[in-house]
N, C-alpha and C positions, 0 to 999 in steps of 0.2 A: 460286792462293795455296794452296788446299786440297789442289789435286793435287800441288804441291810438298812440303807439309806430310806427306801420306801415302805420297810416294813413288812415286805414281802416274804423274807426269811423267814420271821416269826408265823405269818400266815400258814407257810408250807408245812413248817414242823407241827403246828397245831392240826391241820389236815391230816398230816400222818398218824397222829396221836390216835384222833378221833376215829379214822379208819381201823386200826389196830384195834382201837376198844369195840368197835363194831363188831368186826370180826369174832373178837373173844366172845362176846354176848350172843351172837348166832351159833357160835359152837356150845355153848352153855345150855341155849335154850333146847337144841335139838338131844342134846345128853340128858335134859331133865325129863323130857318127854318122854325117852326111853323108860328112865328109872322107875316112874311112878306116876300114877294118873293125878294125885295132889299137886303136880308140879305144873299143872294148866295154868294156876295162878301166876306163878313164876315165869311161866313162858310168856303169858300175857304182859306181865311188867317189862319182860326183857324185850319182847317185840315194841312196846310202846318207846322204851328206851332207844331201842335200833331206830325207830321211824324219827325221833328227837334228833339223834346224830344224824341223819342222813340230811335234814332240814339245815342242820348246822354247818356241815360239809357244803351243802349246796350255796349256801348264804356266804362262806368264806371262798371258795373257789368263783363266786360271781365277784367279790372284792378284789381277788387276786387278777381275774380278768380285766377288772376296770382300771387297776394300777398299770398294769403291763400297756393296756391301751392308750392310756395317759401318758407314757414314756415314748412309746411310738409316735404320738401325736405330736410331741415338742419338736417343732422344727422352726427354723429363721423364717420369719414373716416374709422378708427380701433380703437378698443379696446383690449387691451391686458395686461396681467400681468407678471411681470418679477422679479426675483430674483437671488442671488448667482452670478455667473460670468455673467449670462445673461444680469443681471441688470448693473452690472459694464461695461459691454460693450457698452449697449446702453448710458451709461451716459458718456463714453468716448467719444463716436461718437459726442455729443451735445457739449462737453468742447473742443473740436479740432475745432470747428467752431468759426471762426475769423473774424472781419470786419475791412476794413480800414477805415469805417467811425466809429468815437468815439461814434455816436449813432446810430448804425445799428441794434443791437441786442436789443430784449426786452427780460426783465425776470420780472415775478411778482410772489409773494405767494399771493393767493386770499382764505382767511380763511372760508369763506362762500358765498352762493348763494346771500346774499344782500350785500356783500362788495367787489363789483367788482371796482377797480380803475380806475379812467377816462381814463390813459393811454391805460387799456386793452379794454375797451368799444368802445373808438374811433377806435382803430385798426381793432379789430374783427366785429364792426357794428352788423349785423343780427345774426353772430355766436357767439357773446357774450354770448347767451343764452346757448349755448354748455359750455362756461367757467363757468356757473353759476351751471350748471347739473355735472360738473365734480370737483366742488369744495368741500373741500379744495385741492387744488392743486398748484403747481408750472409751471406758464405759460410761454411757450417760443415761440417767433415769432421774424421774421427777416423782415426787410424794402422790401426785394424782393417777401415775401410771399413763399419761399421755405421752411421755418420752421415753422410749425404750430401744437402746441401739449401742451398736460397739462399733468402734473406727479403727482401723489396723494403721498407724502412722508410718510413714516412711522412717523417721527418724525417733526412735525410742527414748522417753524421758524417763526418769527415776520413778520407780514405783509410788504411788501415793494414794488416797481415797480421802475423800471429805465431802461433806453435804456443806453447801453454800447457797447464796442466793442466785448464784450464776455458774454456767458451766465454765472449766478452765478449758479451753483448746489454744494452746499457744500456735502462732502462726509457725515458727520455726520447727514445729513437729511435722508439719504437715506440707509447707510450700517452701520453693527456695528464696532464701533471704541473704541479704547482706552479699559479701564478697566471700566466695568459697571455690576449691578446686573440687573438680568431678571427674573419675578417672575410671577406665573400665580395663582389666588385663585379662588375658587367655595365656595360653602356652604358647602361642605364636603370635599374638598381636598386643598393643598397648597403645591406649589413646587418652588423652587428658584435656580438659578443658577448664578454663578460668571463667567463671561466670559472677555477673552482677544480677543477683535476682533470677531470671530466667533468660538473661540475655548472655550470649556466650563471647568474652572479649579476646579470649586468646584460645590458642589450640595446639597441640603436640601429638604426634603419632607416629607408629611404626610398626612394621611387622619383622618378622624374623624366619629363616629358613631353618623349620623343623619338620623333620622327616613323620609322615603320616602313617605309612605302612613298610611293613619289611618287603623289600622287593626280592623275586625269586632269584637264588642264586646270588655270589658274590658275599658278602658278610655273613657269618653266622648269625642266628637270632640274639645271642647274648652281646655279641659286638653291636649289633645293630641299637639294642634298648641302649647300651651305653653312650652311643654316639648321640642317640635321640635325647636321652637325659641331660648330657652335657651342652646340646642345643637349647634345650629349655632352660636349663641354669644361667646359660649367657643371656639368655632373652630376659630373666627375670632379675639378673643383675643390673641390667640397662635399665629396665622399669624401675628397679628401687632407687636408683641414683635420680631418675626424673621426679620421683615421688619425694626422696629426700631432698632435694634441691627446692622444691616448693614449699615443704614445711620449715624448712630453715630460713628461707627469705622473709618469712612472717609477713606475707603480702595478703594472706588469705585468712579467713576467722576460721575454717575448717576444711579438711581434707576428707572427702566422701570417695570411698574405693568399691566398686563391684566387680564380678568376674566368677571364675571357674572357681568351684570348691576345692579343685586339687591343687591350684596355684596361690590362693588367698593368703594362705597362711605365711608364704615365703614371703610377703611384701606388706603385709598388713600394719608392721609396726609403724610405718608412715602415715597413717590414715586413723582419724578419729571416728569414722563411721565405717563399717563394712556390710557388704550383703552380698548374695549369689545373684548372680545374672547367668543367664543364657544367651545373650546378646552376641550374634555373630556379625561378619560381613567385614568390609575395609573399615580403618580405624574410624573416619569421620562416622559413618553410618553405624557402626557399633555403638559409638558413644551416644549418638541421637537415641538411638533406639532403647540404651541402656537407662539414660537422663528419663526419658519419657517413662518407662516401666517403674523405675525407682520411686518417682514423684507421683504415683497411682496408688490411692487410698482404697481400700476394700471396706464396704460400709454394710452392717448385719443389723438387719431389725429384727429385735430380740421379742 
């Protein structure tokens, strides 16, 4: 696919065709020399053609080498993580950029590597592959080329792309705002906080006794697994009740749930936003770690 996009496939096919023609002419020249003396002129012409083809092959191979080198050299200018005051400062800098041209600044949300809008691919060209690598991300660019970045938001907006006189960077995509519930769930741990912005105003958490390994002797492996699965199911039912109670109380703007991928699917129906988290430890510590990681944005300089 990349060879076709960069035109390398066509170059490689042309090189192969020219190389085959070169070999044919070389064989013809040798045969002509053996057959009759008046083939000298033909041989000279064939040799001239061979030399010409060799020069063309060298030229095409040089072009191919340049395109491969260009692909290898396309990398992010910088990759960094930001949260809290640092992230607020960075977002405010982008928001301060304004254009007299009503279509001077491009903002787009690219949800995945196979969903890059035409406006983004046309503007970034070869560097669009970096946008695909950064996705899901909010992509920013200006028509002078001074701004070129992608920011992975903790909460993904609906896909969009537009040229405007200012960048579109909603605070709710990147920072904790309003009153919301944030919870972390693992197979044996549950913790949930109610937040007003960055401040936690309520907390609920518990752990459950879930077997971690099959002890030697005693239960068979199958019986052990069934017992462990039952313990996890009971734990998730309890977690689900806690989440449902918060969601049904209509006391928060949204419910954000993070945790182990293997158990998220069992309780995600009660959440507005879900994400995978590897936060561990006691409930309150796990909640704090998960909260900090979730509200961290990765910034790519393109």
